[in-house]
C-alpha positions as CSV (number, residue, x, y, z in Angstrom):
1,M,100.6,96.0,67.8
2,H,98.7,93.0,66.5
3,W,97.9,90.4,69.1
4,R,100.0,87.7,67.3
5,E,103.1,89.8,67.5
6,A,102.4,90.7,71.1
7,I,102.3,87.0,72.1
8,A,105.4,86.3,70.0
9,Q,107.3,89.1,71.7
10,W,106.3,87.7,75.1
11,A,107.4,84.2,74.1
12,R,110.9,85.7,73.3
13,A,111.0,87.8,76.5
14,V,110.1,84.9,78.8
15,E,112.4,82.3,77.2
16,P,115.6,83.3,79.1
17,H,113.8,82.9,82.4
18,A,111.8,79.7,81.6
19,A,112.2,76.4,83.3
20,R,111.5,74.7,79.9
21,P,111.0,75.7,76.3
22,V,108.2,78.1,75.8
23,H,105.3,76.6,73.8
24,L,103.6,78.9,71.3
25,Q,101.2,77.6,68.6
26,I,98.8,79.8,66.7
27,G,96.5,78.1,64.1
28,P,94.7,79.5,61.2
29,P,91.0,80.7,61.4
30,A,88.6,77.8,62.2
31,D,87.3,75.9,59.2
32,P,83.8,77.3,58.4
33,G,82.3,73.8,58.1
34,E,83.8,72.7,61.4
35,L,82.6,75.8,63.1
36,R,79.0,75.4,61.7
37,D,79.0,71.8,62.9
38,F,80.2,72.8,66.3
39,E,77.5,75.4,66.7
40,R,74.8,72.9,65.6
41,G,75.7,70.8,68.7
42,L,75.2,73.7,71.1
43,D,71.9,74.7,72.8
44,R,72.7,78.4,72.2
45,P,74.7,80.5,69.7
46,I,78.3,81.3,70.2
47,P,78.7,84.9,71.4
48,A,79.4,87.1,68.4
49,A,82.8,88.3,69.5
50,L,84.0,84.8,70.1
51,R,82.7,83.6,66.8
52,R,84.5,86.4,65.0
53,F,87.7,85.6,66.6
54,L,87.4,81.9,65.8
55,A,86.3,82.6,62.2
56,E,88.6,85.5,61.3
57,Q,91.6,85.4,63.7
58,A,92.5,81.9,64.9
59,G,90.8,78.6,65.6
60,E,93.6,77.6,68.0
61,V,96.0,79.4,70.3
62,N,98.2,77.5,72.6
63,F,100.7,79.5,74.7
64,W,102.4,78.0,77.8
65,W,105.4,79.1,79.8
66,D,106.7,78.6,83.4
67,L,109.6,80.3,85.1
68,R,112.6,78.7,86.7
69,K,112.6,78.4,90.5
70,G,113.7,81.6,92.1
71,V,112.6,83.9,89.3
72,I,110.3,86.4,90.9
73,P,108.9,88.9,88.4
74,L,106.5,90.7,90.8
75,D,107.0,91.7,94.4
76,V,103.8,90.2,95.9
77,P,102.9,87.2,98.0
78,E,102.6,84.2,95.7
79,P,104.0,86.0,92.6
80,P,103.0,84.7,89.2
81,N,105.3,82.1,87.8
82,S,103.6,80.8,84.6
83,G,101.3,81.7,81.7
84,Y,98.7,79.5,80.2
85,M,96.3,79.8,77.3
86,E,94.8,76.8,75.6
87,F,92.1,77.9,73.2
88,S,90.5,75.9,70.4
89,L,87.1,74.4,69.5
90,D,88.1,71.2,71.3
91,C,89.0,73.1,74.4
92,L,85.8,75.1,74.1
93,A,83.8,71.9,74.0
94,I,85.4,70.7,77.2
95,V,84.8,73.9,79.1
96,L,81.2,74.0,78.0
97,D,80.6,70.4,78.9
98,G,82.1,71.0,82.3
99,H,79.9,74.0,82.9
100,A,76.8,72.1,81.7
101,M,77.6,69.2,84.0
102,Q,78.0,71.4,87.0
103,V,74.7,73.2,86.3
104,G,73.0,69.9,85.7
105,I,73.9,68.4,89.0
106,D,72.9,71.4,91.0
107,S,69.6,70.1,92.5
108,D,69.7,72.5,95.5
109,G,69.8,75.8,93.6
110,W,73.3,76.5,94.9
111,I,74.5,77.9,91.6
112,P,73.3,81.5,90.9
113,N,71.5,82.6,87.8
114,R,74.5,84.6,86.6
115,W,76.6,81.5,86.7
116,R,74.0,79.4,84.9
117,A,73.5,81.9,82.1
118,A,77.3,82.4,81.5
119,F,79.0,81.1,78.3
120,P,82.4,80.0,79.3
121,F,85.1,80.1,76.7
122,L,88.5,79.7,78.4
123,G,89.2,77.0,81.0
124,C,91.7,77.0,83.8
125,P,93.8,74.0,85.1
126,N,91.8,74.1,88.4
127,G,88.4,73.7,86.7
128,D,87.4,77.4,86.8
129,A,86.7,79.4,83.6
130,Y,86.4,82.8,82.0
131,A,83.0,83.5,80.6
132,F,80.7,85.9,78.8
133,D,78.2,87.3,81.4
134,L,75.0,86.8,79.4
135,H,73.0,87.4,82.6
136,E,74.0,91.0,82.4
137,S,73.8,91.5,78.6
138,E,73.2,89.1,75.7
139,T,74.3,91.7,73.1
140,A,77.4,93.3,74.9
141,P,78.4,90.8,77.6
142,P,81.3,91.6,79.9
143,I,83.9,88.9,80.8
144,I,83.7,87.4,84.3
145,Y,85.5,84.6,86.1
146,L,83.6,81.5,87.2
147,S,84.8,79.7,90.3
148,H,83.7,76.1,90.4
149,E,84.1,76.0,94.1
150,E,82.6,79.4,94.9
151,P,80.0,80.1,92.1
152,E,78.7,83.1,94.1
153,L,81.9,84.9,93.2
154,H,82.2,86.2,89.7
155,T,85.0,88.8,89.4
156,R,84.5,91.0,86.4
157,F,87.7,91.2,84.3
158,A,86.7,93.2,81.2
159,D,83.9,95.1,79.6
160,S,84.1,92.9,76.5
161,F,85.9,89.9,75.0
162,E,88.1,92.1,72.9
163,A,89.1,94.2,75.9
164,F,89.9,91.1,77.9
165,L,92.1,89.7,75.1
166,Q,93.9,93.0,74.6
167,A,94.7,93.3,78.3
168,W,95.7,89.7,78.8
169,F,97.8,89.4,75.7
170,S,99.7,92.6,76.9
171,L,100.4,90.7,80.1
172,G,101.8,87.6,78.3
173,C,98.8,85.4,79.1
174,V,100.0,85.3,82.7
175,G,98.0,82.9,85.0
176,N,95.4,82.0,84.0
177,E,93.7,81.3,87.4
178,S,92.1,84.2,89.1
179,W,94.5,84.3,92.1
180,V,97.2,85.2,89.6
181,L,95.4,87.7,87.5
182,R,93.9,89.5,90.5
183,H,97.3,91.0,91.0
184,F,96.5,93.0,87.8
185,V,92.8,93.8,88.5
186,T,91.9,97.2,89.7
187,D,88.6,98.7,90.8
188,G,88.3,102.3,89.8
189,G,92.1,102.4,89.6
190,R,92.6,100.8,93.0
191,P,93.8,97.3,93.7
192,L,91.0,94.8,94.2
193,P,91.2,93.4,97.8
194,D,91.9,89.7,98.1
195,R,89.1,87.3,98.6
196,T,86.4,89.8,97.5
197,D,84.0,89.6,94.6
198,G,84.5,91.9,91.6
199,T,82.4,94.9,91.0
200,P,80.9,96.5,87.8
201,T,84.1,98.7,87.8
202,S,86.7,96.0,88.3
203,R,89.0,95.5,85.3
204,L,92.1,93.6,84.2
205,D,94.4,96.6,84.0
206,P,97.7,96.2,82.1
207,T,98.7,99.7,83.1
208,C,98.4,99.3,86.9
209,P,101.6,99.4,89.0
210,N,101.8,95.6,89.4
211,A,101.4,95.3,85.6
212,R,104.2,97.9,84.9
213,Q,106.5,96.1,87.3
214,F,105.8,92.7,85.8
215,R,106.2,93.9,82.2
216,A,109.4,95.8,83.1
217,F,111.0,92.6,84.6
218,F,110.8,91.0,81.2
219,G,111.8,94.1,79.2
220,M,108.3,94.6,78.0
221,G,107.7,98.0,79.5
């Protein structure tokens, strides 16, 4: 299934349980001139997978939903109750600026090299971000989560940008803060313990038991 149809299906599935109308907006591919101008303002190139998505798939994706009070789609402490994806060149500029600012004010060397080298692409309402882990690989970077309060933690969510989007879209863009998505992260097929860092084998897993229960609640099994 194409990712556009997957998101559209989720929008329809969530709507009966939503506290307010579900918002879904998918724009055309980014204008080539705007994309070139955007890149000229950066101190490093956009990772290839992200650039392909912007240039060939969509320059903007906005998908927001939140559930009515009392709707519990997953039997866990603090169950997920919303989904949030705000993705565009403007949003990318904001998350990159925030990352650069935090690195720039780190005079004590508190922020690790992995965090410094990361290329964030998706911001969270709490100031955290999902990023390409360029410290591990510049040619095939995995996707990690950057905590602005605990930069030493960097949970790995996927082996690639494409794998992250495929897994996240199949979960209706739930979250997007890590405390929500960690319900769906496994390490070698096992749930990732709370308050621990990710490992090279941790993944956002849309087939894990929590994911199956979550999808089944919305009739998306």
